[in-house]
C-alpha positions in Angstrom: 200.8 100.6 77.3 200.8 101.2 81.1 197.7 102.7 82.8 199.7 105.9 83.6 200.8 106.4 80.0 197.3 105.7 78.8 195.9 108.5 81.2 198.6 110.9 79.9 197.7 110.1 76.3 194.0 110.7 76.9 194.8 114.0 78.8 197.1 115.3 76.0 194.3 114.5 73.5 191.8 116.5 75.6 194.2 119.5 76.0 195.2 119.6 72.3 191.5 119.3 71.3 190.6 122.1 73.6 193.4 124.3 72.2 192.3 123.5 68.6 188.7 124.4 69.4 189.9 127.8 70.6 192.1 128.3 67.5 189.4 127.2 65.1 186.7 129.4 66.8 188.6 132.6 66.2 189.8 133.2 69.7 193.4 132.5 68.6 195.1 132.6 65.2 197.9 130.5 66.3 197.9 127.6 68.7 199.0 128.9 72.1 200.9 125.7 72.8 203.3 126.4 70.0 206.2 127.4 72.3 208.5 125.3 74.4 207.5 127.2 77.5 203.9 126.4 77.0 204.7 122.7 76.4 206.7 122.6 79.6 203.8 124.0 81.6 201.4 121.5 80.0 203.8 118.7 81.0 203.9 120.0 84.5 200.1 119.9 84.5 200.0 116.3 83.4 202.6 115.4 86.1 200.5 117.0 88.8 197.3 115.3 87.6 199.1 111.9 87.5 200.4 112.4 91.1 196.9 113.4 92.4 195.3 110.4 90.7 197.8 108.0 92.2 198.3 109.4 95.7 195.3 111.5 96.8 193.6 110.1 99.9 190.3 109.4 98.0 189.7 108.3 94.4 189.2 111.3 92.1 187.3 112.0 88.9 189.8 113.1 86.1 187.0 114.8 84.3 186.2 117.0 87.3 189.8 117.8 87.9 190.4 118.9 84.3 187.2 121.0 84.3 188.3 122.6 87.6 191.7 123.4 86.0 190.0 125.1 83.1 187.8 127.1 85.4 190.9 128.1 87.4 192.7 129.1 84.3 189.9 131.4 83.0 189.3 132.9 86.5 192.8 134.5 86.3 191.8 136.7 83.4 189.0 139.1 84.3 185.7 139.1 86.3 183.6 138.7 83.1 185.4 135.7 81.6 184.4 132.3 82.8 184.2 128.6 81.9 180.5 127.5 82.2 179.6 124.0 82.9 176.7 122.6 80.9 174.0 123.6 83.5 175.5 127.1 83.9 175.7 127.5 80.1 172.0 126.7 79.8 171.2 129.2 82.5 173.1 131.9 80.6 171.0 131.2 77.4 167.8 131.4 79.5 168.9 134.9 80.7 168.3 136.5 77.3 165.8 134.2 75.7 163.6 132.6 78.3 162.0 133.2 81.7 163.2 131.7 85.0 162.5 131.7 88.7 164.9 133.8 90.7 165.5 137.1 92.5 166.1 139.6 89.6 169.7 140.7 90.1 172.7 140.8 87.9 176.0 140.0 89.6 179.7 139.9 89.0 182.8 139.3 91.0 184.8 142.3 92.4 188.0 141.3 94.1 186.7 137.8 94.6 183.4 138.9 96.2 180.0 138.3 94.6 178.7 141.9 93.9 175.4 143.2 92.7 175.7 145.2 89.4 172.0 146.0 89.6 168.7 144.7 90.7 166.1 144.6 87.9 163.1 146.9 88.5 159.9 145.2 89.6 161.6 141.9 90.7 161.8 140.4 94.2 165.3 141.7 94.8 164.3 145.2 93.8 161.3 145.2 96.1 163.3 143.8 99.0 165.7 146.7 98.8 168.8 145.1 97.2 171.0 147.8 95.8 173.8 148.2 93.2 177.1 147.6 94.9 175.8 145.3 97.6 178.3 142.5 98.3 176.7 139.1 98.8 178.7 137.1 101.3 176.3 134.3 102.0 173.5 132.4 100.2 171.3 130.4 102.6 174.1 130.6 105.2 176.7 129.3 102.8 179.8 131.5 102.4 180.3 132.8 98.8 183.9 133.8 99.1 185.3 130.9 97.1 182.1 130.3 95.2 182.2 130.5 91.4 179.9 133.1 89.8 177.7 130.6 88.0 177.4 128.5 91.2 176.1 131.6 93.1 173.6 132.2 90.3 172.4 128.6 90.4 171.9 128.8 94.2 169.9 132.0 94.0 167.6 130.7 91.3 164.7 128.3 92.0 161.0 127.7 91.7 158.5 130.6 92.0 157.4 130.9 95.7 160.5 129.3 97.2 162.5 131.2 99.7 166.2 132.2 99.8 168.2 134.2 102.3 171.1 136.3 101.1 173.5 138.1 103.4 175.0 141.3 102.2 177.5 143.9 103.3 176.9 147.5 102.2 178.7 150.7 102.6 177.0 152.6 105.5 175.8 149.4 107.3 177.6 148.6 110.5 177.2 144.8 110.1 176.0 142.3 107.5 172.3 142.2 106.8 170.1 139.3 105.9 167.4 139.6 103.2 164.8 136.9 103.0 163.4 137.0 99.4 160.7 134.9 97.8 161.6 133.9 94.3 159.4 134.8 91.4 159.3 134.5 87.6 161.6 137.2 86.3 159.6 138.9 83.5 160.9 139.0 79.9 159.4 142.3 79.1 162.1 145.0 79.3 160.2 148.1 78.3 157.4 150.0 80.0 156.1 153.5 79.2 153.5 156.2 79.9 153.0 159.9 79.6 154.2 162.1 82.5 152.0 164.9 81.2 150.6 165.9 77.8 153.4 165.9 75.3 156.1 164.4 77.6 156.8 160.7 77.6 158.6 158.4 79.9 160.2 155.1 78.8 161.9 152.7 81.2 164.2 150.0 79.8 165.1 147.5 82.5 167.6 145.3 80.5 168.4 144.5 76.9 166.8 141.3 75.7 166.0 139.9 72.3 162.8 141.9 71.8 163.8 145.2 73.5 164.1 147.2 70.3 160.8 145.9 69.0 159.0 146.8 72.3 160.7 150.2 72.4 159.5 150.9 68.8 155.9 150.1 69.8 156.2 152.3 72.9 157.5 155.2 70.8 154.8 154.8 68.2 152.1 155.0 70.9 153.6 158.1 72.6 154.2 159.8 69.3 150.7 159.2 68.0 148.8 160.7 70.9 146.6 163.8 70.5 149.3 166.1 71.9 152.6 165.8 69.9 155.6 164.5 71.8 157.6 167.5 72.9 160.2 165.6 75.1 161.1 162.1 76.3 162.8 160.7 79.4 164.6 157.5 78.6 165.3 155.8 82.0 168.3 153.4 82.0 168.9 153.4 85.7 169.5 150.0 87.3 169.8 148.6 83.8 172.7 146.0 83.9 172.9 145.6 80.1 172.3 142.5 78.0 172.5 142.0 74.3 174.9 144.2 72.3 172.9 144.1 69.1 169.8 145.4 71.0 171.8 148.3 72.5 173.0 149.3 69.0 169.4 149.1 67.5 168.0 151.1 70.4 170.5 153.9 69.9 169.9 153.7 66.1 166.2 154.6 66.7 167.3 158.1 67.8 170.3 158.7 65.6 170.5 159.4 61.8 174.2 159.0 61.1 177.6 158.4 62.5 179.0 155.6 64.7 177.1 154.2 67.7 179.9 152.1 69.2 183.2 150.6 68.1 184.8 147.4 69.3 188.5 146.9 69.4 190.4 143.7 70.4 193.8 142.2 69.8 192.8 140.8 66.4 191.2 142.4 63.4 188.5 139.8 63.4 187.3 141.3 66.7 187.2 144.9 65.5 183.9 146.4 64.4 182.2 149.7 64.1 178.4 149.9 64.4 176.9 152.7 62.4 173.6 154.5 62.7 171.1 154.6 59.8 168.4 157.2 58.8 165.0 156.2 60.2 161.7 156.6 58.5 160.4 158.4 61.6 162.3 161.7 62.3 162.6 162.2 66.0 163.7 165.7 66.7 162.2 166.2 70.2 164.7 166.6 73.1 165.6 163.5 75.2 167.0 163.1 78.7 168.6 159.8 79.5 168.7 158.9 83.2 171.6 156.7 84.4 173.1 155.6 87.8 175.7 153.2 89.3 173.5 150.3 88.2 173.6 151.3 84.5 176.1 149.0 82.9 177.4 147.6 79.6 174.6 147.9 76.9 172.9 150.7 78.9 176.2 152.6 78.8 176.6 152.0 75.0 173.2 153.7 74.5 173.9 156.6 76.9 177.4 157.2 75.5 176.2 157.2 71.9 173.4 159.7 72.5 175.7 161.9 74.6 178.5 162.0 72.1 176.2 162.9 69.2 174.5 165.6 71.3 171.2 163.8 70.8 170.4 163.5 74.5 171.2 165.2 77.8 172.5 162.6 80.3 171.4 163.0 83.8 171.6 161.2 87.1 174.9 159.8 88.5 178.0 158.1 87.2 177.4 154.7 85.5 179.0 151.3 86.4 181.8 151.3 83.9 181.7 147.9 82.1 183.3 148.5 78.8 184.3 145.0 77.7 182.9 142.6 75.1 182.4 138.9 75.8 182.1 136.2 73.2 180.5 132.9 74.2 181.8 129.8 72.5 179.8 126.5 72.9 182.0 123.5 73.7 181.6 119.9 72.5 180.4 118.6 75.9 177.6 121.2 76.3 179.7 123.6 78.4 180.6 127.1 77.3 183.5 129.5 77.3 182.7 133.1 78.0 185.8 135.1 77.1 186.5 138.8 77.0 187.7 139.5 73.5 187.5 143.3 73.1 186.8 146.7 74.6 184.1 149.0 73.3 184.4 152.7 72.7 181.9 155.5 72.4 181.7 157.6 69.2 184.2 160.1 70.5 186.7 157.3 71.1 186.3 157.2 74.9 186.5 153.9 76.7 184.1 153.6 79.7 185.9 150.6 81.2 186.2 151.1 85.0 185.2 154.7 84.5 181.6 154.8 83.3 179.5 157.5 81.7 179.7 160.9 83.4 176.3 162.7 83.3 176.0 166.2 81.8 173.9 167.2 84.8 174.4 165.3 88.1 171.2 164.7 90.0 171.5 162.4 93.0 168.6 160.2 94.1 166.9 161.2 97.3 163.7 160.5 99.1 161.2 163.3 98.5 159.4 164.6 101.6 155.7 164.7 101.4 154.8 168.2 100.4 152.8 170.3 102.9 149.5 171.5 101.6 149.5 175.3 100.9 147.4 177.3 103.3 147.3 180.4 101.1 143.8 181.5 100.1 143.4 181.8 96.3 140.8 183.5 94.1 139.0 180.2 93.5 138.5 179.8 97.2 136.5 183.1 97.5 132.7 182.9 97.7 131.0 183.9 94.5 134.3 184.1 92.6 133.9 184.7 88.8 134.3 181.5 86.8 136.9 181.3 84.0 134.9 180.4 80.9 138.1 180.3 78.8 139.9 177.7 81.0 141.8 175.1 79.0 140.3 171.7 79.4 142.7 168.8 79.9 142.9 166.5 76.8 141.4 163.0 77.2 143.8 160.9 75.3 143.5 157.2 75.3 145.0 155.7 78.4 145.3 159.1 80.2 143.8 157.9 83.5 146.3 155.0 83.7 149.1 157.3 82.7 148.1 159.9 85.2 148.2 157.5 88.1 151.6 156.0 87.1 153.0 159.5 86.5 151.8 160.9 89.8 153.3 158.0 91.7 156.6 158.2 89.9 156.9 162.0 90.2 156.0 161.9 93.9 158.8 159.5 94.9 161.5 160.0 92.3 163.3 163.4 92.3 165.5 162.4 89.4 162.5 161.9 87.1 160.9 165.0 88.5 163.9 167.2 87.8 164.3 165.7 84.4 160.8 166.6 83.5 161.4 170.2 84.8 164.4 170.5 82.5 162.4 169.2 79.5 159.5 171.6 80.1 161.9 174.5 80.6 163.7 173.5 77.4 160.4 173.7 75.5 159.5 177.0 77.0 162.8 178.7 76.2 162.9 177.3 72.7 159.5 179.0 72.0 160.6 182.4 73.3 161.3 185.2 70.9 163.4 188.2 71.9 162.8 191.6 70.6 165.9 193.6 69.6 
């Protein structure tokens, strides 16, 4: 057997093995190379590979060429499908199950440009001022235009304390801007909470990881067991880029008693599924406001859409990102991975949010709040020898109230969306208690 024929035989074995892996894993019911046209294209591929190996100016690595061809093939599908080399596949597993040193942003490719879906709150990128929609054109001076998504992720990650410079273009900026960011350990904890005032809770979910539902359950238990009963809740999903689908379903299930949460529909029956809500031991009847914005994507949109369609929550803020597709990740024999879009998901009403997003019931745009001027009006309490109120209601001293008060004051002072959401909740409670005389 000649060397050329031997190479072709090996390559055909690789291609057929790769196709069989896809068929066996459920991505295809029938081998895609079962038509004459497909075989012709595969022959063309082997011809090109053979010519490159024989005639290219430098010696080439066949393995790298084949991997590059696979990456190129998958890149023609959609921004969320990709072929992950072994290192990139490990990075993806770390994203949901382990901690890593990095910037704290979730990125995708939009028209070939690395684009920020959302910065994760409390991370170096968030503190530096990186925003959803920012387009990253350089990392440490290297152009990202032809850079694979996983390569960009790898370049932005690194040891805690190390520095990286990313160059972004942003709508409203006249020219590209450099951000020098010091990497840090990106925290695993995705839930934080406190009371905004007695009876009104605030829960922020930054992303959906493997313990998000567990942490949310603990937060709800603490808020619901305080001295003043919970009369309203703000669930903040802004700048939440998504994460694990099963966690989004379980989070929504904590607030729903029945009906569908999300349905998934693909080309094949095996990819179709409807996730249903189940009655919970704890009956949560208090009103909920969910905050979303352009950085709320994927799993965050599943939760918002489910609660909105069931009338369980009022959605406030601005239009969400609009990622309504489902990816399956298939491990390959050599340690690489194939991330492939296999279905779209739909809210309980049957709406697809793909490229459209969740529309808030009440739109509240984010803005900087000016510092309030101190009122100069003289009040009764300012008058000398004023009569004291011996029936004044004393503020409750629930556990953790001082810490909550500080966090609440800071949030309400700078965040008009939370501030207005709280006003809506308190008004809701006031009107529901009113009785009208006929």
